[in-house]
N, C-alpha and C positions, 0 to 999 in steps of 0.2 A: 269471314269466319272460315269459310271453306279453303281460301287460299292460305290462311295461317295454317290450317291443319294439313294441308298438302306439303307445306314447307317443313313442318314438323316430321312428317312421314318420311320425306326425302332425306332429313338429317338423321333419322333413325336408320334407314337404310344404309347411308354412309358409315355409320357406326356398327354395322354389322348386328342389326337387331336379331335376337334368336330366331332361329328357324323352328317352326312348328312342323313335326313330321306326321302327316296323315296317315302313312302307312303304319306307323307305331301305333297310332290311336286305333286304327282297325284291328291291329293285332290284339290290343287290349279289349276291344269290343268283342272279338271271337273268343279270347280266353274267358271272359264272363259267361258268354253263351255256352261254352263247352262244359261249364258246371252244370248247366240245365236251368229250369225255372227257379227263381230266387224270391219267391213270395214268403212273407214272414209266417214261420212255423214249418217250413220245409226243410229238407236236408240240404237243398242247394243254398238256402238262405245262410244256414250255419256255416258252409264251406266258404261262401262268399265273404263272409264277415272276417274269416282267418285270411283269406287272400288279401283283402284291403289292408289289415292290420299289419301283415308282413310287408306289404309293398310301402306303405306310408310311413312306417316307423323309421326307416333310414332315408327318407326323401322329404322330410318336413323339418322346420326348426323347433316346432313342438307339436304334438300330436294329442287331441282331445278326444276321447273315446266315451261317448254318451250313451249308456245303456238305459233303456226305459222299458217298463211294463205298462201295457195297455190292455183295456178290454177291447176284444174283437168288436167291430161295429155292429155285427149281424149275427154272430154266434156266441154261444155261452162257453167262452174260454178266454184265458189270458195270454197275450202274445208278447214276445220280447222284441224290441226294436232297438236298432243301434245306429246313431248318427256319428259320423267321423268328421272332425275339422282339422284339417292339416293347415298349420299356421306358419307363416313366413314373416319374420321381425314382428313378434307377437306383441311387443310393447309399444310400437309405433301407434301414434294416435291416428295419423292420417292413413286410412286403409279401405281397401275394396275387397268385395267378396263375389266368389262364383260358386254356383251350387247346382247340382243336379241329383235325381233320385236314382237309388241302386235297387230297390225292390221290384219285382215284376208282378204282373197280374195273375191272380189265381185262376181267373175264368176268361176264356176268349169269347166273351158275350157279344162281340160284333162280327163274329166269324159267319160267312155266308152259309156254311153247312151247319145245320142245327145241332146235329150230334156231336159237334165239337165245342159247343158253347160252354160246357162244364169242364173243359180241359185247360191247364195252365199255359200261358203263352211263354215263348223264350225271351222276348223283350230285347231283341237286339238294337232297335231304334229306340223304343219306349222304355228306357232304363240304362241300357249298356252304353248308348252313344254318348250321351252327356257325361257319364263317369269316365269313359276312355278319354275325353278331351281334358278332364280334371287330371287324370293320371299323368298325361304327357305334360300338363301345366306344371305339376309337381316336380317332374324331371327338370324342366327348364328354370324354374324358380330356385331349385336346390343348386343349380350349376351356374346361374347368371346373377350376380349381385345387383340388388335394388339399393338406390341412394337415399330415397326419401320416404317411399310408402311401404306399408305392409299389405300382405294379401292373405285372405282366408279362402281355402278350398273346402267346401262343405258337401260331404256325401250324406245324403238324406235317405232315411228308410220310411216305410209305410205310406208313401204317397198315393199308391194305386189301389186302395183297398174299397173304394166307395162303389155304390151301385148307381145307375143311371138315374138322375133326378134328385139325388141325395147328396148335396155338397159336404155334408158333416162327415163322411166316410173317406174324404180324400185330404191329403196333405197332413196326416196325422203325426209323422215324424217332425215336421216343421213346427206344428203346434206344440209339441213337447219341447222343441229346441226354443221357442220364444219364451218360455217360462223361466229359463235360467241361462241367458246368452253369455258367452265368455267375453270379457272387456278387453280391450276397448272395442266398441261397435264399428262396423263399416259404414262409410258415408252412402254407399249404394251397394246394391247386389244385382247380379245378372244370372239368371236361371237358364241353363242349357237342357233343353227337353226336345227330344226327337230331332236330332241335328245331323242325321247320317243318311237322309233320303238320297236315292241315286238320282232323283229328279228335282234337285233343290229349288225352292222358291220361299224365301223367308219374307212373309208379310209383317207389318206392324201389327202387334196384338193388342186389342182394345183396352184390356185392364193396364197394361204397361203404359199406354198413353195416357191414361188417367192418373196413374200413380207417379210417374217420372217422364213426361214428354221430352224434356231436355236430354235425358239419357238415351231414350229411343233414337232421337235425331242424331246424337252424338255417335252412337254405334252405326247407325245405317250410313250416315256421311263418311263415316271413316271406312266402312267396307266398300262403299262406292269409290272412294279415293284410291282404294287398293285395287280397284278393277273388278269388284265383284258385283256384277249386275244381278246375282242371285238375291240379294237384299234389295227389295223393291218398296216403293212408298205406298203400295196398296194396303188396305186395311183387312186383316184376316179375322179368324174366328176368336171370340173370347174364349180363353182357356183359363179355368179354375184350377190352378196347380200351386206349387210350392211358393212362386213369387207373390201370388195373391195371398196366400195364407201368412207369409212372412210379413207382407205389408200391413194387413189388417190387424195383425197382433203385435207388432212391433214399431210400425211407422217407418221402418227403413224403405227408402225409396228403391223399388224392385221392378225389374223388367224381365221379360221372357224372350228368348231367341228360340223359335219353334217353327218347324214346316209342318203343320197339321194335315196337309193334303199329301198323304203318303202312299203311293207315289205321285199321284196327281188327283185332278179334280173328279176323274171318272171312277177311279179305283182307290181303296183305302185299306192298308194292312193293319191299321190301328186296332188293337185289342183283338186280333186274329191270330191264327196259328202261322200265318205267312210273315209275321214280324221276326225275320230270320237274318243272319249275317248276309245272305245271298242277295238280298233286297237293299242292302246298304252300301255305301260308297267311302272308300278311303279319300277320295278327292273331296267331297263334301265335308268330312271331317277336318280335312286340312284347310278349307275355306274358312269354317267358323273358328278352328283353332288359330289361324293366322290372324284373324280380326281381334280376337281377345288377347292374344299375345301381344300385338301391336298396341292394343289399347292400354295394357299394363304398363309398357315401357313409355308410352306417351304421357300417362299419368306420372310416372316417375320423373320425367324431365320437365314438367310443367312448373 
C-alpha cells in the first residue's frame, strides 16, 4: 500500500500538483488576529463574519451561509452563530470535507497568570490556524480543476464556549450544522485544529482512531511519504472538538489533525494570552497544507 501511495505521489509531483503557500496561510492567520478576539457576541466576531463572507463569495463554486441563534451555555442570553460552507462541485456525490472553527475563546482560563483568566484570547493557533489553511485551499480549488470529486470547506462557529469538564458547551456550531446538512454529504471529514505550532508534532488523536482509523493511517502515511516526520505514530491526547461532535451526530467518519502540545510537552499556550501569531509558524502551516492539498488531488486521481 505504501509503495502504491508513493507512486501516486510521484505521479502527482510530475503533474505539478498545486503548491500550498504556507506564507500566505500565515498572512491569513495574522489578518484574523488583527481583528482581535472573535468570540460569539463580540465586535470582532461580527467583523470576522464579514471578512469571511467577502473572501469566500468569489472563491467558491457555491457558498452556504448558515446563521443560527443559540442560547449561551452558561449565561442568560441568545447568541448569533454563523457557519460557512464553501463548496466546490457541489452536485458531485463523491466528496470530502475539511473543517476548522473560527471563533475564539472568551476566557484565557489556562493562563498561568490568574488575573488574565477572565480575558479573551487572540486564538492564533486555536482558531485562526485551521481557518487559514482552509482559506488557501479555497484559492487552490478555485484555480485548479478537479475531475472527479467535490470538496467542502466548512468554517465552524461556536466551538470553544465550553467550561472545563462540561463537554456540552463545545462544538455548538457543529451541532447546529448536523441538524440540516447540505447534500450530498461527504464520505469523510478532516478537522484542522491548532495546526500552526512552531514546534510541530502531530500525534494520532484517540477519537479519530476510534471513528476512522483507516483515514488516520492514510493521512499519516501520506505525510511521512512526503517527508514530514512531524506526523508521528504516537498516540496523543483525546480531544473533544468538532470532529467528535460531527461524528456523534451524523455518523460521518471524521478525524482531527491537531498538535495539542503547543509549543511542547513542558509549556502550553492553549487557552492563554500567549496564543499569538508570534508563537505560530508559516512552515508548519505549509506542512499541514501540503498534506491535505496532496490528499485532495490523490483522491481526485483514484
